[in-house]
KETI-115453 format. One line per field, with one value per residue: residue number from 1; residue in three letters; x, y, z of N, C-alpha, C, O, CB in turn. Coordinates in Angstrom, 1 decimal. Atoms other than C-alpha are relative to their C-alpha. Last residue first. Glycine has a CB too. Layout:
<pts>
seq	(NUM | ...)
type	(ALA | ...)
n_X	(X | ...)
n_Y	(Y | ...)
n_Z	(Z | ...)
ca_X	(X | ...)
ca_Y	(Y | ...)
ca_Z	(Z | ...)
c_X	(X | ...)
c_Y	(Y | ...)
c_Z	(Z | ...)
o_X	(X | ...)
o_Y	(Y | ...)
o_Z	(Z | ...)
cb_X	(X | ...)
cb_Y	(Y | ...)
cb_Z	(Z | ...)
</pts>
This chain:
<pts>
seq	(87 | 86 | 85 | 84 | 83 | 82 | 81 | 80 | 79 | 78 | 77 | 76 | 75 | 74 | 73 | 72 | 71 | 70 | 69 | 68 | 67 | 66 | 65 | 64 | 63 | 62 | 61 | 60 | 59 | 58 | 57 | 56 | 55 | 54 | 53 | 52 | 51 | 50 | 49 | 48 | 47 | 46 | 45 | 44 | 43 | 42 | 41 | 40 | 39 | 38 | 37 | 36 | 35 | 34 | 33 | 32 | 31 | 30 | 29 | 28 | 27 | 26 | 25 | 24 | 23 | 22 | 21 | 20 | 19 | 18 | 17 | 16 | 15 | 14 | 13 | 12 | 11 | 10 | 9 | 8 | 7 | 6 | 5 | 4 | 3 | 2 | 1)
type	(ASN | THR | MET | ASP | VAL | GLY | LEU | GLN | SER | LEU | VAL | LYS | MET | ALA | SER | LYS | VAL | THR | ASN | PRO | ILE | ASP | HIS | LEU | LYS | LEU | ASP | LEU | PHE | VAL | SER | HIS | GLY | LEU | GLY | LYS | LEU | TYR | SER | VAL | ILE | GLU | PRO | GLY | THR | ALA | TYR | TYR | LEU | GLU | MET | GLY | VAL | LYS | LEU | TYR | LEU | ASN | GLU | GLU | ALA | PRO | PHE | LEU | ALA | LEU | PHE | GLU | LYS | ALA | GLU | GLU | PHE | SER | PRO | PHE | ASP | LEU | ALA | ILE | VAL | PRO | ARG | SER | GLU | ARG | MET)
n_X	(0.1 | -1.0 | 0.1 | 1.2 | 1.0 | 1.3 | 0.6 | -0.4 | 0.9 | 1.2 | -0.3 | -0.5 | 1.2 | 0.6 | -0.9 | 0.0 | 1.2 | -0.1 | -0.9 | 0.6 | -0.3 | -1.4 | 0.0 | -1.2 | 0.1 | -1.3 | 0.2 | -1.2 | -0.2 | -0.8 | -0.4 | 0.6 | 1.0 | 1.3 | 0.0 | 0.3 | 1.4 | 0.9 | -0.1 | 0.8 | 1.5 | 0.5 | 0.8 | -0.5 | -0.1 | -0.3 | -1.3 | -0.9 | -0.2 | -0.5 | -1.4 | -0.6 | -1.3 | -1.0 | -0.7 | -0.8 | 0.1 | -0.9 | 0.5 | 0.3 | -1.2 | 0.0 | 0.8 | 1.4 | 0.6 | 0.5 | 1.2 | 1.0 | 0.4 | 0.7 | 1.3 | 0.8 | 0.5 | -0.7 | -1.4 | -0.7 | -0.8 | -0.8 | -1.4 | -0.3 | -1.4 | -0.6 | -0.5 | 1.1 | -0.3 | -0.3 | 0.8)
n_Y	(1.2 | 1.0 | 1.2 | -0.2 | 0.9 | -0.6 | 0.0 | -1.2 | -1.1 | 0.0 | -0.3 | -1.4 | -0.9 | 0.0 | -0.6 | -1.5 | -0.5 | 0.0 | -1.1 | -1.3 | -0.4 | 0.2 | 0.8 | -0.1 | 1.0 | 0.8 | 1.4 | 0.8 | 1.0 | 1.2 | 0.5 | 1.2 | -0.3 | -0.1 | -1.1 | -1.2 | 0.1 | -0.2 | -1.4 | -0.8 | 0.3 | -0.8 | -1.1 | -0.8 | -1.5 | -0.3 | 0.4 | -0.9 | -1.3 | 0.3 | 0.3 | 1.1 | 0.4 | 0.8 | 1.0 | 0.5 | 1.4 | 0.3 | 0.9 | -0.8 | -0.6 | -1.5 | -0.8 | 0.4 | -0.8 | -1.3 | 0.3 | 0.4 | -1.3 | -0.8 | 0.7 | -0.2 | -1.4 | -1.1 | 0.1 | 0.1 | 1.2 | -0.1 | 0.6 | 0.7 | 0.0 | 1.3 | 0.5 | 0.7 | 0.1 | 1.3 | 0.4)
n_Z	(-0.8 | 0.4 | -0.8 | -0.9 | 0.3 | -0.1 | 1.3 | 0.7 | -0.3 | 0.8 | 1.5 | 0.1 | 0.0 | 1.4 | 0.9 | -0.3 | 0.5 | 1.5 | 0.4 | -0.1 | -1.3 | -0.3 | -1.2 | -0.8 | -0.9 | 0.1 | -0.7 | 0.3 | -1.1 | 0.2 | -1.3 | -0.5 | -1.0 | 0.7 | 0.8 | -0.9 | -0.4 | 1.2 | 0.4 | -1.0 | 0.2 | 1.1 | -0.5 | -1.1 | 0.3 | 1.4 | 0.2 | -0.7 | 0.7 | 1.4 | 0.1 | -0.7 | 0.6 | -0.8 | 0.7 | -1.1 | -0.3 | -1.1 | -1.1 | -1.1 | -0.6 | 0.3 | -0.9 | 0.2 | 1.1 | -0.5 | -0.7 | 1.0 | 0.6 | -0.9 | -0.1 | 1.2 | -0.1 | 0.5 | -0.2 | 1.3 | 0.0 | 1.1 | 0.0 | 1.2 | 0.3 | 0.0 | 1.3 | 0.7 | 1.4 | 0.5 | 1.1)
ca_X	(-9.8 | -10.0 | -12.6 | -12.9 | -9.4 | -7.5 | -4.2 | -2.4 | -4.4 | -2.5 | 0.9 | -0.2 | -2.3 | 0.8 | 2.7 | -0.3 | -0.6 | 3.0 | 2.8 | -0.3 | 1.3 | -0.3 | -3.8 | -4.5 | -7.3 | -6.3 | -9.8 | -9.4 | -12.9 | -12.9 | -15.4 | -15.4 | -14.7 | -12.8 | -9.6 | -10.4 | -10.5 | -7.2 | -5.4 | -6.7 | -5.5 | -2.1 | -1.5 | -0.2 | -1.3 | -1.0 | -0.9 | -4.0 | -5.8 | -5.2 | -5.5 | -8.9 | -10.2 | -13.8 | -15.7 | -18.4 | -19.5 | -20.2 | -22.0 | -20.9 | -19.1 | -22.2 | -21.2 | -20.0 | -16.7 | -15.9 | -15.6 | -13.1 | -11.1 | -10.9 | -9.8 | -7.1 | -5.8 | -5.3 | -6.2 | -9.8 | -12.1 | -13.3 | -16.0 | -19.0 | -20.1 | -23.8 | -24.7 | -26.8 | -24.1 | -25.7 | -25.6)
ca_Y	(3.1 | 6.7 | 9.4 | 12.9 | 13.0 | 16.2 | 14.8 | 16.0 | 13.4 | 10.7 | 11.7 | 11.9 | 8.8 | 6.8 | 7.8 | 6.9 | 3.5 | 2.8 | 3.9 | 1.6 | -1.6 | -2.4 | -2.3 | 0.3 | -0.9 | 1.4 | 2.7 | 6.4 | 7.8 | 10.9 | 13.8 | 15.3 | 18.9 | 18.3 | 19.2 | 16.7 | 14.0 | 15.0 | 15.4 | 12.0 | 10.4 | 12.1 | 10.6 | 7.4 | 6.3 | 2.5 | 2.1 | 4.3 | 2.4 | -1.1 | -0.1 | 1.5 | 4.9 | 5.4 | 8.3 | 10.6 | 12.6 | 16.3 | 16.6 | 19.6 | 17.4 | 15.3 | 11.6 | 9.2 | 11.0 | 9.6 | 6.1 | 7.3 | 9.1 | 5.9 | 3.9 | 6.5 | 6.5 | 2.8 | -0.5 | 0.4 | -0.1 | 3.5 | 2.7 | 5.0 | 6.0 | 6.8 | 10.3 | 10.9 | 11.9 | 12.8 | 16.4)
ca_Z	(26.5 | 25.3 | 25.1 | 23.6 | 22.0 | 22.3 | 21.1 | 24.3 | 26.2 | 24.3 | 25.6 | 29.3 | 28.8 | 27.7 | 30.9 | 33.1 | 31.3 | 31.9 | 35.6 | 36.1 | 34.7 | 31.4 | 29.8 | 27.2 | 24.9 | 22.1 | 21.6 | 20.8 | 20.9 | 18.7 | 18.3 | 14.8 | 13.9 | 10.7 | 12.5 | 15.2 | 12.5 | 10.9 | 14.3 | 15.4 | 12.1 | 12.4 | 15.9 | 14.3 | 10.9 | 10.8 | 14.6 | 14.9 | 12.2 | 13.6 | 17.3 | 17.1 | 16.1 | 17.1 | 15.6 | 16.9 | 13.9 | 13.5 | 10.2 | 8.0 | 5.5 | 4.8 | 5.3 | 2.5 | 2.4 | 5.8 | 4.2 | 1.6 | 4.4 | 6.4 | 3.4 | 2.7 | 6.3 | 6.2 | 7.9 | 8.4 | 11.4 | 11.7 | 14.1 | 14.3 | 17.8 | 17.8 | 18.7 | 21.9 | 24.4 | 27.7 | 28.9)
c_X	(1.3 | -0.2 | 1.1 | -0.2 | -1.1 | -1.1 | -1.4 | -0.6 | 0.3 | -1.0 | -1.3 | 0.3 | 0.5 | -1.1 | -0.6 | 0.9 | -0.1 | -1.2 | 0.1 | 0.9 | -0.5 | 0.1 | 1.5 | -0.1 | 1.3 | 0.1 | 1.2 | 0.0 | 1.2 | 0.1 | 0.7 | 0.4 | -0.7 | -1.2 | -1.2 | -0.1 | -0.4 | -1.5 | -0.9 | 0.0 | -0.8 | -1.4 | -0.6 | -0.9 | 0.6 | 0.3 | 0.5 | 1.5 | 1.0 | 0.2 | 0.5 | 1.5 | 0.6 | 1.2 | 0.9 | 0.6 | 0.7 | -0.2 | 1.1 | -0.5 | -0.3 | 1.2 | 0.0 | -1.0 | -1.5 | -0.7 | -0.6 | -1.3 | -1.1 | -0.6 | -0.9 | -1.4 | -0.9 | -0.7 | 0.8 | 1.5 | 0.6 | 1.0 | 0.7 | 1.4 | 0.2 | 1.5 | 0.5 | 0.5 | -1.1 | 0.2 | 0.5)
c_Y	(-0.7 | -1.3 | -0.9 | -1.2 | 0.2 | -1.0 | 0.6 | 0.0 | 1.3 | 1.1 | 0.0 | 0.4 | 1.4 | 1.0 | 0.1 | 0.8 | 1.5 | 0.6 | 0.0 | 1.2 | 1.5 | 0.3 | -0.4 | -0.8 | -0.1 | -1.1 | -0.8 | -1.3 | -0.8 | -0.8 | -1.4 | -0.3 | -1.2 | 0.2 | 0.2 | 1.3 | 1.2 | 0.0 | 0.3 | 1.5 | 0.8 | -0.2 | 0.9 | 1.1 | 0.8 | 1.4 | 0.1 | -0.5 | 0.9 | 1.4 | 0.0 | -0.2 | -1.1 | -0.4 | -0.8 | -1.3 | -0.4 | -1.4 | -0.3 | -0.8 | 0.8 | 0.6 | 1.5 | 0.8 | -0.3 | 0.8 | 1.3 | -0.3 | -0.3 | 1.2 | 0.7 | -0.7 | 0.2 | 1.3 | 1.2 | -0.1 | -0.3 | -1.2 | 0.1 | -0.4 | -0.9 | 0.1 | -1.4 | -0.5 | -0.8 | -0.1 | -1.4)
c_Z	(0.0 | 0.9 | -0.4 | 1.0 | 1.1 | -0.3 | 0.0 | -1.4 | -0.7 | 0.3 | -0.7 | -1.5 | 0.0 | 0.0 | -1.4 | -1.0 | 0.3 | -0.6 | -1.6 | -0.4 | 0.1 | 1.5 | 0.3 | 1.3 | 0.9 | 1.1 | -0.2 | 0.8 | -0.5 | 1.3 | -0.2 | 1.4 | 0.6 | 0.9 | -0.9 | -0.9 | 0.9 | 0.4 | -1.2 | -0.4 | 1.0 | -0.2 | -1.2 | 0.4 | 1.1 | -0.3 | -1.4 | -0.2 | 0.7 | -0.7 | -1.5 | -0.3 | 0.8 | -0.9 | 0.9 | -0.5 | 1.3 | 0.4 | 0.9 | 1.2 | 1.2 | 0.8 | -0.4 | 0.9 | -0.3 | -1.1 | 0.5 | 0.7 | -1.0 | -0.6 | 1.0 | 0.1 | -1.2 | 0.1 | -0.5 | 0.3 | -1.3 | 0.0 | -1.3 | 0.0 | -1.3 | -0.3 | 0.1 | -1.4 | -0.7 | -1.5 | -0.5)
o_X	(1.5 | -0.9 | 1.5 | -0.8 | -0.9 | -2.2 | -2.0 | -0.6 | -0.5 | -1.7 | -1.6 | -0.1 | -0.2 | -1.3 | -0.6 | 0.5 | -0.6 | -1.1 | 0.2 | 0.5 | -0.3 | -0.9 | 2.1 | -1.1 | 2.0 | 1.2 | 1.3 | 0.3 | 1.1 | 0.4 | 0.4 | 1.5 | -1.7 | -2.3 | -1.6 | -0.9 | -1.5 | -2.2 | -1.6 | -1.0 | -1.9 | -2.2 | -1.5 | -2.1 | 1.1 | 1.1 | 1.7 | 2.4 | 1.8 | 1.3 | 1.6 | 2.1 | 0.9 | 1.0 | 1.6 | 0.0 | 1.6 | -1.2 | 2.2 | -0.7 | 0.6 | 1.5 | 1.0 | -2.2 | -2.2 | -1.5 | -1.9 | -2.4 | -2.1 | -1.8 | -2.1 | -2.4 | -2.0 | -2.0 | 2.0 | 2.0 | 0.2 | 2.2 | 0.1 | 2.4 | -0.2 | 1.9 | 1.1 | -0.3 | -1.4 | -0.5 | 1.7)
o_Y	(-1.8 | -1.2 | -1.0 | -1.0 | 0.7 | -0.6 | 0.8 | 1.0 | 2.1 | 1.5 | 1.0 | 1.5 | 2.3 | 1.7 | 1.1 | 1.8 | 2.3 | 1.4 | 1.1 | 2.1 | 2.2 | 0.6 | -1.3 | -0.6 | -1.1 | -1.7 | -1.7 | -1.3 | -1.5 | -0.3 | -2.1 | 0.2 | -1.1 | 0.3 | 1.3 | 2.2 | 1.7 | 0.9 | 1.4 | 2.1 | 1.3 | 0.7 | 1.7 | 1.1 | 1.9 | 1.7 | 0.3 | 0.4 | 1.6 | 1.6 | 0.5 | 0.6 | -0.9 | -0.9 | -0.2 | -2.3 | 0.4 | -1.7 | -0.7 | -0.3 | 0.9 | 0.3 | 1.9 | 0.8 | 0.4 | 1.6 | 1.5 | 0.2 | 0.5 | 1.6 | 0.8 | -0.1 | 0.8 | 1.3 | 1.2 | 0.4 | -1.2 | -1.1 | -0.2 | 0.3 | -2.0 | 1.1 | -1.7 | -1.3 | -1.9 | 0.6 | -1.7)
o_Z	(0.6 | 1.9 | -1.6 | 2.1 | 2.1 | -0.6 | -1.1 | -2.1 | -0.9 | -0.5 | -1.5 | -1.9 | -0.6 | -1.0 | -2.1 | -1.4 | -0.6 | -1.5 | -2.1 | -1.1 | -0.8 | 2.2 | -0.4 | 2.1 | 1.1 | 1.1 | -1.1 | 2.0 | -1.5 | 2.4 | -1.2 | 1.8 | 1.3 | 0.5 | -1.2 | -0.6 | 0.6 | 0.0 | -1.2 | -0.3 | 0.6 | -0.6 | -1.0 | 0.0 | 0.8 | -1.1 | -1.7 | -0.4 | 0.0 | -1.3 | -1.8 | -0.9 | 2.0 | -2.0 | 1.8 | -0.8 | 1.7 | 1.1 | 0.6 | 2.3 | 2.1 | 2.0 | -1.0 | 0.7 | -1.0 | -0.8 | 0.4 | 0.2 | -1.2 | -0.4 | 0.8 | -0.3 | -1.1 | 0.2 | -0.3 | 1.3 | -2.1 | 0.2 | -2.4 | 0.1 | -1.3 | -0.9 | 1.1 | -2.0 | -0.3 | -2.3 | -0.6)
cb_X	(-1.1 | 1.4 | -1.4 | -1.2 | 0.5 | -0.1 | -0.1 | 1.5 | 0.1 | -0.7 | 0.9 | 1.3 | -0.8 | -0.5 | 1.3 | 0.5 | -1.3 | 0.3 | 1.4 | -0.3 | 1.5 | 1.0 | -0.9 | 0.3 | -0.1 | 1.2 | -1.2 | 1.3 | -1.3 | 1.4 | -1.2 | 0.3 | -1.0 | -0.2 | 1.2 | 1.0 | -0.3 | 0.3 | 1.4 | 0.6 | -0.3 | 0.8 | 0.7 | 1.4 | -1.4 | -1.1 | 0.1 | -0.3 | -1.4 | -1.0 | 0.3 | -0.7 | 1.0 | -0.8 | 0.8 | -1.0 | 0.5 | -0.1 | -0.6 | -1.0 | 0.6 | -1.3 | 0.5 | -0.2 | 0.8 | 1.1 | 0.3 | 0.4 | 1.2 | 0.8 | 0.2 | 0.7 | 1.1 | 0.3 | 0.5 | -0.4 | -0.9 | 0.8 | -0.1 | -0.3 | 0.8 | -0.7 | 1.0 | -1.2 | 1.4 | -1.1 | 0.0)
cb_Y	(-1.0 | 0.5 | -0.7 | 0.2 | -1.5 | 1.1 | -1.5 | 0.1 | 0.2 | -1.4 | -1.0 | 0.1 | -0.3 | -1.4 | -0.7 | 0.2 | -0.7 | -1.4 | -0.2 | 0.3 | -0.2 | 0.8 | -1.3 | 1.5 | -1.4 | 1.0 | -0.7 | 0.9 | -0.9 | 0.4 | -0.2 | -1.2 | 0.9 | -1.4 | -0.1 | 0.1 | -1.3 | -1.1 | 0.4 | -0.3 | -1.5 | -0.3 | 0.9 | 0.6 | 0.5 | -0.5 | -1.5 | 0.0 | 0.7 | -0.8 | -1.2 | -1.3 | 1.2 | -1.3 | 0.6 | -0.3 | -0.8 | 1.0 | -1.3 | 1.0 | 1.0 | 0.7 | -0.2 | -1.5 | -0.2 | 0.7 | -0.9 | -1.2 | 0.7 | 0.3 | -1.5 | -0.6 | 1.1 | -0.3 | -1.2 | 1.2 | -1.2 | 1.4 | -1.5 | 1.0 | -0.6 | -0.9 | 1.0 | 0.9 | -0.7 | -1.0 | 1.0)
cb_Z	(-0.7 | 0.2 | 0.0 | -0.8 | 0.1 | -1.0 | -0.4 | -0.1 | 1.5 | 0.3 | -0.6 | 0.8 | 1.2 | -0.3 | 0.0 | 1.5 | 0.6 | -0.5 | 0.6 | 1.5 | 0.5 | -0.9 | -0.1 | 0.4 | -0.7 | 0.2 | -0.6 | 0.3 | 0.2 | -0.5 | 0.9 | -0.9 | -0.6 | -0.7 | -1.0 | 1.1 | 0.7 | -1.0 | -0.3 | 1.4 | 0.1 | -1.3 | 0.9 | -0.3 | -0.3 | -0.9 | 0.4 | 1.5 | -0.1 | -0.8 | 0.7 | -0.4 | -0.2 | 0.5 | -1.2 | 1.3 | -1.2 | 1.2 | -0.6 | -0.3 | -1.1 | 0.4 | 1.4 | 0.4 | -1.3 | 0.7 | 1.2 | -0.8 | -0.7 | 1.3 | 0.4 | -1.2 | -0.1 | -1.5 | -0.7 | -0.9 | 0.4 | -0.1 | 0.4 | -1.2 | 1.2 | -1.1 | -0.5 | -0.2 | -0.2 | 0.4 | -1.2)
</pts>
């Protein structure tokens, strides 16, 4: 099945600002959210756990580009977060 929901970027520097933005949506709505480098580096994996706990889909956009073994090792760790897509 093809994904039809738009991806909503959580381009915020803090957990609090991201949570305030999410409060604008109905709690029962399953969103597809993009977490970029700024928010992820500010909050760590906690933001992904929080969003997945709310039932949202997560695109973790960390723009991984390094030597293959480094990216492979990073992906092993990131895949344990249960994200739906990563870059």
